[in-house]
N, CA, C and O atoms as CSV, one atom per row, in Angstrom:
chain,resi,resn,atom,element,x,y,z
A,1,MET,N,N,-84.088,-76.178,4.683
A,1,MET,CA,C,-85.013,-75.194,5.202
A,1,MET,C,C,-86.221,-75.931,5.780
A,1,MET,O,O,-86.887,-76.679,5.065
A,2,PRO,N,N,-86.512,-75.725,7.079
A,2,PRO,CA,C,-87.654,-76.393,7.686
A,2,PRO,C,C,-88.970,-75.903,7.104
A,2,PRO,O,O,-89.083,-74.774,6.627
A,3,GLN,N,N,-89.943,-76.772,7.158
A,3,GLN,CA,C,-91.268,-76.402,6.650
A,3,GLN,C,C,-91.790,-75.222,7.452
A,3,GLN,O,O,-91.676,-75.202,8.678
A,4,GLY,N,N,-92.356,-74.248,6.773
A,4,GLY,CA,C,-92.884,-73.070,7.435
A,4,GLY,C,C,-91.894,-71.930,7.538
A,4,GLY,O,O,-92.276,-70.826,7.925
A,5,ASP,N,N,-90.626,-72.160,7.202
A,5,ASP,CA,C,-89.601,-71.120,7.259
A,5,ASP,C,C,-89.775,-70.185,6.066
A,5,ASP,O,O,-89.711,-70.625,4.919
A,6,LYS,N,N,-89.992,-68.906,6.330
A,6,LYS,CA,C,-90.247,-67.941,5.257
A,6,LYS,C,C,-89.013,-67.117,4.900
A,6,LYS,O,O,-89.127,-66.126,4.179
A,7,SER,N,N,-87.829,-67.510,5.395
A,7,SER,CA,C,-86.621,-66.714,5.160
A,7,SER,C,C,-86.175,-66.732,3.699
A,7,SER,O,O,-85.407,-65.865,3.284
A,8,ALA,N,N,-86.638,-67.696,2.918
A,8,ALA,CA,C,-86.226,-67.789,1.518
A,8,ALA,C,C,-87.058,-66.893,0.603
A,8,ALA,O,O,-86.847,-66.886,-0.610
A,9,TYR,N,N,-87.992,-66.144,1.164
A,9,TYR,CA,C,-88.851,-65.284,0.367
A,9,TYR,C,C,-88.348,-63.849,0.387
A,9,TYR,O,O,-87.740,-63.410,1.363
A,10,THR,N,N,-88.603,-63.125,-0.690
A,10,THR,CA,C,-88.215,-61.714,-0.753
A,10,THR,C,C,-89.170,-60.895,0.092
A,10,THR,O,O,-90.249,-61.364,0.454
A,11,ASP,N,N,-88.770,-59.663,0.407
A,11,ASP,CA,C,-89.650,-58.769,1.160
A,11,ASP,C,C,-90.942,-58.525,0.399
A,11,ASP,O,O,-92.015,-58.441,0.997
A,12,LYS,N,N,-90.841,-58.412,-0.916
A,12,LYS,CA,C,-92.030,-58.182,-1.732
A,12,LYS,C,C,-92.998,-59.361,-1.605
A,12,LYS,O,O,-94.204,-59.163,-1.461
A,13,GLN,N,N,-92.470,-60.584,-1.660
A,13,GLN,CA,C,-93.325,-61.762,-1.539
A,13,GLN,C,C,-93.983,-61.812,-0.163
A,13,GLN,O,O,-95.146,-62.199,-0.049
A,14,LYS,N,N,-93.257,-61.426,0.876
A,14,LYS,CA,C,-93.812,-61.410,2.230
A,14,LYS,C,C,-94.928,-60.374,2.341
A,14,LYS,O,O,-95.960,-60.632,2.960
A,15,ARG,N,N,-94.718,-59.194,1.735
A,15,ARG,CA,C,-95.761,-58.162,1.750
A,15,ARG,C,C,-97.002,-58.620,0.995
A,15,ARG,O,O,-98.129,-58.391,1.435
A,16,GLN,N,N,-96.785,-59.270,-0.145
A,16,GLN,CA,C,-97.916,-59.776,-0.927
A,16,GLN,C,C,-98.714,-60.787,-0.117
A,16,GLN,O,O,-99.944,-60.731,-0.093
A,17,ALA,N,N,-98.029,-61.706,0.542
A,17,ALA,CA,C,-98.707,-62.727,1.340
A,17,ALA,C,C,-99.507,-62.087,2.473
A,17,ALA,O,O,-100.622,-62.517,2.769
A,18,GLU,N,N,-98.942,-61.070,3.100
A,18,GLU,CA,C,-99.646,-60.403,4.195
A,18,GLU,C,C,-100.905,-59.701,3.684
A,18,GLU,O,O,-101.958,-59.756,4.320
A,19,HIS,N,N,-100.790,-59.059,2.558
A,19,HIS,CA,C,-101.942,-58.368,1.974
A,19,HIS,C,C,-103.048,-59.370,1.597
A,19,HIS,O,O,-104.228,-59.133,1.857
A,20,ILE,N,N,-102.652,-60.469,0.994
A,20,ILE,CA,C,-103.612,-61.503,0.603
A,20,ILE,C,C,-104.267,-62.101,1.846
A,20,ILE,O,O,-105.475,-62.340,1.864
A,21,GLU,N,N,-103.464,-62.341,2.884
A,21,GLU,CA,C,-103.985,-62.888,4.134
A,21,GLU,C,C,-105.030,-61.953,4.743
A,21,GLU,O,O,-106.093,-62.402,5.173
A,22,ASP,N,N,-104.727,-60.652,4.778
A,22,ASP,CA,C,-105.689,-59.672,5.300
A,22,ASP,C,C,-106.987,-59.705,4.516
A,22,ASP,O,O,-108.073,-59.611,5.088
A,23,SER,N,N,-106.868,-59.838,3.211
A,23,SER,CA,C,-108.046,-59.875,2.356
A,23,SER,C,C,-108.926,-61.080,2.684
A,23,SER,O,O,-110.148,-60.956,2.775
A,24,TYR,N,N,-108.301,-62.246,2.860
A,24,TYR,CA,C,-109.064,-63.444,3.224
A,24,TYR,C,C,-109.742,-63.272,4.581
A,24,TYR,O,O,-110.894,-63.671,4.753
A,25,GLU,N,N,-109.036,-62.680,5.543
A,25,GLU,CA,C,-109.600,-62.490,6.873
A,25,GLU,C,C,-110.811,-61.562,6.832
A,25,GLU,O,O,-111.783,-61.776,7.556
A,26,LYS,N,N,-110.756,-60.534,5.987
A,26,LYS,CA,C,-111.899,-59.625,5.842
A,26,LYS,C,C,-113.122,-60.345,5.290
A,26,LYS,O,O,-114.259,-59.935,5.525
A,27,ARG,N,N,-112.872,-61.433,4.546
A,27,ARG,CA,C,-113.967,-62.219,3.971
A,27,ARG,C,C,-114.448,-63.327,4.904
A,27,ARG,O,O,-115.304,-64.129,4.531
A,28,GLY,N,N,-113.891,-63.374,6.129
A,28,GLY,CA,C,-114.373,-64.308,7.125
A,28,GLY,C,C,-113.609,-65.612,7.246
A,28,GLY,O,O,-114.054,-66.520,7.948
A,29,VAL,N,N,-112.464,-65.729,6.575
A,29,VAL,CA,C,-111.645,-66.931,6.681
A,29,VAL,C,C,-110.810,-66.814,7.964
A,29,VAL,O,O,-110.269,-65.746,8.253
A,30,ASN,N,N,-110.704,-67.913,8.738
A,30,ASN,CA,C,-109.930,-67.826,9.988
A,30,ASN,C,C,-108.450,-67.584,9.689
A,30,ASN,O,O,-107.977,-67.826,8.579
A,31,LYS,N,N,-107.724,-67.096,10.715
A,31,LYS,CA,C,-106.342,-66.635,10.536
A,31,LYS,C,C,-105.416,-67.714,9.966
A,31,LYS,O,O,-104.660,-67.441,9.033
A,32,ASP,N,N,-105.462,-68.923,10.508
A,32,ASP,CA,C,-104.564,-69.986,10.034
A,32,ASP,C,C,-104.832,-70.341,8.582
A,32,ASP,O,O,-103.902,-70.482,7.787
A,33,GLU,N,N,-106.098,-70.484,8.241
A,33,GLU,CA,C,-106.457,-70.828,6.863
A,33,GLU,C,C,-106.101,-69.696,5.913
A,33,GLU,O,O,-105.645,-69.941,4.796
A,34,ALA,N,N,-106.308,-68.448,6.350
A,34,ALA,CA,C,-105.971,-67.292,5.522
A,34,ALA,C,C,-104.473,-67.257,5.228
A,34,ALA,O,O,-104.064,-66.956,4.107
A,35,GLU,N,N,-103.655,-67.566,6.241
A,35,GLU,CA,C,-102.200,-67.576,6.040
A,35,GLU,C,C,-101.799,-68.672,5.053
A,35,GLU,O,O,-100.978,-68.439,4.166
A,36,LYS,N,N,-102.372,-69.861,5.205
A,36,LYS,CA,C,-102.054,-70.961,4.288
A,36,LYS,C,C,-102.421,-70.600,2.856
A,36,LYS,O,O,-101.643,-70.828,1.930
A,37,ARG,N,N,-103.607,-70.038,2.682
A,37,ARG,CA,C,-104.066,-69.665,1.334
A,37,ARG,C,C,-103.190,-68.566,0.751
A,37,ARG,O,O,-102.876,-68.587,-0.439
A,38,ALA,N,N,-102.794,-67.607,1.583
A,38,ALA,CA,C,-101.968,-66.493,1.108
A,38,ALA,C,C,-100.632,-66.993,0.581
A,38,ALA,O,O,-100.214,-66.602,-0.509
A,39,TRP,N,N,-99.951,-67.859,1.344
A,39,TRP,CA,C,-98.654,-68.377,0.900
A,39,TRP,C,C,-98.809,-69.292,-0.303
A,39,TRP,O,O,-97.937,-69.328,-1.171
A,40,ALA,N,N,-99.905,-70.027,-0.365
A,40,ALA,CA,C,-100.153,-70.869,-1.538
A,40,ALA,C,C,-100.307,-70.004,-2.782
A,40,ALA,O,O,-99.841,-70.364,-3.862
A,41,THR,N,N,-100.960,-68.870,-2.621
A,41,THR,CA,C,-101.148,-67.945,-3.746
A,41,THR,C,C,-99.814,-67.352,-4.194
A,41,THR,O,O,-99.539,-67.276,-5.391
A,42,VAL,N,N,-98.987,-66.934,-3.240
A,42,VAL,CA,C,-97.666,-66.387,-3.570
A,42,VAL,C,C,-96.834,-67.447,-4.292
A,42,VAL,O,O,-96.179,-67.152,-5.291
A,43,ASN,N,N,-96.860,-68.674,-3.786
A,43,ASN,CA,C,-96.105,-69.758,-4.425
A,43,ASN,C,C,-96.617,-70.043,-5.827
A,43,ASN,O,O,-95.832,-70.324,-6.732
A,44,LYS,N,N,-97.920,-69.973,-6.008
A,44,LYS,CA,C,-98.508,-70.222,-7.326
A,44,LYS,C,C,-98.019,-69.188,-8.335
A,44,LYS,O,O,-97.690,-69.529,-9.471
A,45,HIS,N,N,-97.973,-67.920,-7.916
A,45,HIS,CA,C,-97.588,-66.845,-8.822
A,45,HIS,C,C,-96.079,-66.783,-9.062
A,45,HIS,O,O,-95.638,-66.532,-10.183
A,46,ASP,N,N,-95.289,-67.012,-8.011
A,46,ASP,CA,C,-93.846,-66.807,-8.101
A,46,ASP,C,C,-93.030,-68.093,-8.098
A,46,ASP,O,O,-91.824,-68.050,-8.345
A,47,GLY,N,N,-93.641,-69.213,-7.831
A,47,GLY,CA,C,-92.897,-70.463,-7.744
A,47,GLY,C,C,-92.195,-70.629,-6.412
A,47,GLY,O,O,-91.455,-71.596,-6.232
A,48,GLY,N,N,-92.402,-69.719,-5.471
A,48,GLY,CA,C,-91.834,-69.814,-4.133
A,48,GLY,C,C,-90.395,-69.353,-4.053
A,48,GLY,O,O,-89.659,-69.399,-5.038
A,49,GLY,N,N,-89.998,-68.909,-2.870
A,49,GLY,CA,C,-88.615,-68.537,-2.588
A,49,GLY,C,C,-88.074,-67.384,-3.413
A,49,GLY,O,O,-88.766,-66.829,-4.267
A,50,LYS,N,N,-86.810,-67.033,-3.138
A,50,LYS,CA,C,-86.154,-65.933,-3.843
A,50,LYS,C,C,-85.759,-66.381,-5.243
A,50,LYS,O,O,-85.004,-67.338,-5.412
A,51,LYS,N,N,-86.270,-65.692,-6.223
A,51,LYS,CA,C,-85.920,-66.037,-7.599
A,51,LYS,C,C,-85.844,-64.785,-8.462
A,51,LYS,O,O,-86.187,-64.816,-9.644
A,52,SER,N,N,-85.400,-63.704,-7.878
A,52,SER,CA,C,-85.321,-62.474,-8.657
A,52,SER,C,C,-83.883,-62.241,-9.102
A,52,SER,O,O,-82.950,-62.836,-8.563
A,53,GLY,N,N,-83.718,-61.375,-10.084
A,53,GLY,CA,C,-82.384,-61.006,-10.527
A,53,GLY,C,C,-81.954,-61.718,-11.788
A,53,GLY,O,O,-82.741,-62.411,-12.433
A,54,SER,N,N,-80.687,-61.535,-12.129
A,54,SER,CA,C,-80.163,-62.109,-13.365
A,54,SER,C,C,-80.015,-63.626,-13.245
A,54,SER,O,O,-79.975,-64.172,-12.142
A,55,GLY,N,N,-79.937,-64.271,-14.354
A,55,GLY,CA,C,-79.762,-65.701,-14.365
A,55,GLY,C,C,-81.043,-66.479,-14.290
A,55,GLY,O,O,-81.021,-67.692,-14.084
A,56,ARG,N,N,-82.169,-65.802,-14.454
A,56,ARG,CA,C,-83.459,-66.455,-14.360
A,56,ARG,C,C,-84.097,-66.636,-15.724
A,56,ARG,O,O,-85.283,-66.954,-15.811
A,57,ALA,N,N,-83.350,-66.442,-16.771
A,57,ALA,CA,C,-83.915,-66.558,-18.117
A,57,ALA,C,C,-84.471,-67.960,-18.327
A,57,ALA,O,O,-83.915,-68.948,-17.847
A,58,ASN,N,N,-85.555,-68.020,-19.039
A,58,ASN,CA,C,-86.192,-69.298,-19.322
A,58,ASN,C,C,-85.697,-69.771,-20.687
A,58,ASN,O,O,-86.157,-69.293,-21.724
A,59,HIS,N,N,-84.776,-70.694,-20.675
A,59,HIS,CA,C,-84.181,-71.179,-21.901
A,59,HIS,C,C,-84.894,-72.444,-22.358
A,59,HIS,O,O,-84.540,-73.553,-21.957
A,60,LYS,N,N,-85.893,-72.263,-23.192
A,60,LYS,CA,C,-86.626,-73.417,-23.721
A,60,LYS,C,C,-86.084,-73.790,-25.089
A,60,LYS,O,O,-85.776,-72.925,-25.909
A,61,LYS,N,N,-85.973,-75.073,-25.318
A,61,LYS,CA,C,-85.565,-75.530,-26.643
A,61,LYS,C,C,-86.800,-75.787,-27.471
A,61,LYS,O,O,-87.792,-76.316,-26.968
A,62,ASP,N,N,-86.751,-75.418,-28.740
A,62,ASP,CA,C,-87.911,-75.612,-29.616
A,62,ASP,C,C,-88.048,-77.042,-30.041
A,62,ASP,O,O,-88.972,-77.380,-30.781
């Protein structure tokens, strides 16, 4: 997947990034920086890419 390709993200993650980007722009951050910050925030919260559904259990050993 080339850098900048957003096809690996869910629709929900894309909507979240757009909402966050709009919020940054309202606060005076330029468009490019707002987009970078928005995707960084989505990645921070979700770990990036599609990761929903079964098989995502966190199996930690004690």
